[in-house]
N, C-alpha and C positions, 0 to 999 in steps of 0.2 A: 392234500394242500401243499403247495410249493413253499420253498424256503422264504420267498418274499412275502407270501401271505401270512406265514407264521410270524415273521418279523413285524409286519404291520399290526397284527393282532396283539402281539406282545407290547408294542409301543402304545396302543390304545389302552390296554389294560393297565400299563404302568402309569399313563397319564391320569386315568380315572382314579387309581389308588392314590396317586400323589395329591390330587385335588381333595379327595376324601380325607387324607391324613392332614393336610394343611387346614381344612375346615375344622377338623376335630381339635387340632392344636390351638387354633384361634379361639374356639369356644371354651377350651379348658382353662385358658389364662383368665384370671379375674380382671374385670374391667373397673376402672374408677367411674364415678358418676358421669363425668363429661363424656367418656367413651361410650357408656351405656346409652346416654341421650342421643349421641350421634348414630350409634348402631340402630337404635329403634327408629330414629328419624329417617335413616337411609331406606327403611322399608315403607315409608309413607311418601306420597306425592305432595309436592307443593301445590296448594289449591289455586295459585295464580300463574305459576310458571309451567308451561307445558313441557313435559319430558324431564323435569328436574325433581330431584328428591328434596324433602324438607331438610335434610342434612346439608345439602349443597347450596340451596337457594339462600339468598340474602334479603328476601323481601320481609316486610313487617309480619306478614302472615306466617311465614316459615319460622321466623324468630319466635313468634307467639306459640307456635306448635312445639318448638324445642323447649321453651319455658314451661309449657304445660306438661310435657314429658318429664322434665326435671322435678316438677312439683308432684307428679303422680308417683315417680320413683321414691321421692322423699316420704310420701304418704304410705309406702309399702306395697304399691301395685307392682305386679310383674309384667314382663314384656307382653305376654298374651293378653292380659287384661287391658293394657294401654292400647294395644292395637285394636282390640274389640271396641273400646270406647271411641276411638277415632272412626272406626267403621260404622258404628251406630250413629255418630254425629254427621259424617259426610257421605256415607255409602261405601260400597265395595270398591269403587273406582279409586279411592284414596290409597288403597294398598298397592304397592309396587308389584308384589307377587300375589296373584289371585289365589284364593283359598282352594285347597284340594278337596272340594266337597261339592255335591250337587251338580248343577249345570257347569260350574267352573272346572269340574274334573275334565271336561272335554278340552279346555284350554291346555291342559297338561298332556292328555292322551293323544290328541290329533297330531301334534308334531312328532311324537314318538312313533306313532303308527306310520306317519309319512316317511320317517327315516327308515323304518323297518321295510316298508314297501320299496323304497328306492334301493336299499341293500339287496332285497330279494330279486328285483328286476336286474340289477347290475350283475348279480351272481348268475342269473339265467342267461344273460347275454354273453357273459364270459364263457360259460359252459358250451353254449352253442357255437361260438366262434372257435373254440378249441377243437370241438368235434368236426366242424366243417373245414378245418384247415389241414386235413390229412395230406401229407406230402405226396405228390404224384410219383409213381414209380419211375425210375429212369428208363428211357427207351432202350430197347435191346441194341447192341452195337451194330448188328446187321441191318436193322431197320433204318437207321439214320442215313447212311449213304443212299439207299434206294429212294427215300423221301426227298432228299436233297437233289438227287439226280432227276427225279420226276419233276420237281419244281423248276429246275434249271432247263430241263428238256423243253418246257414251254417257251422259253426265251431264245433257245438256240435254233 
């Protein structure tokens, strides 16, 4: 592997580790109730706003969802229980991140397999182009003038 390849690999590994570390630090800090409500609501879709989370939407439905989350937290339910309750009420589509189980496992594995396939294809193409680009040996010094003379002889 060339130096550029190692540098790219090191950058990707550093980025992944940085994201994992930041996620771990975020989850380690205790959240107050309002932050917990917004964190849970961010994992739920607004039932009337396409493409918007219940945390970001300002519709009456989203506000009601956030109030329900707050009352569930006050009642002692944890994040998983609250998300399960909304899933039971609305269906799986209410979850922003599909569950990693059953048929929904394909939603997680297909993109990863696609990325792996693209990486393997790119690697194969790069290997073939490196092999096919062997430099031509330089012509012998005595052959160049004869070839040039032959070509010029046709015009003279």
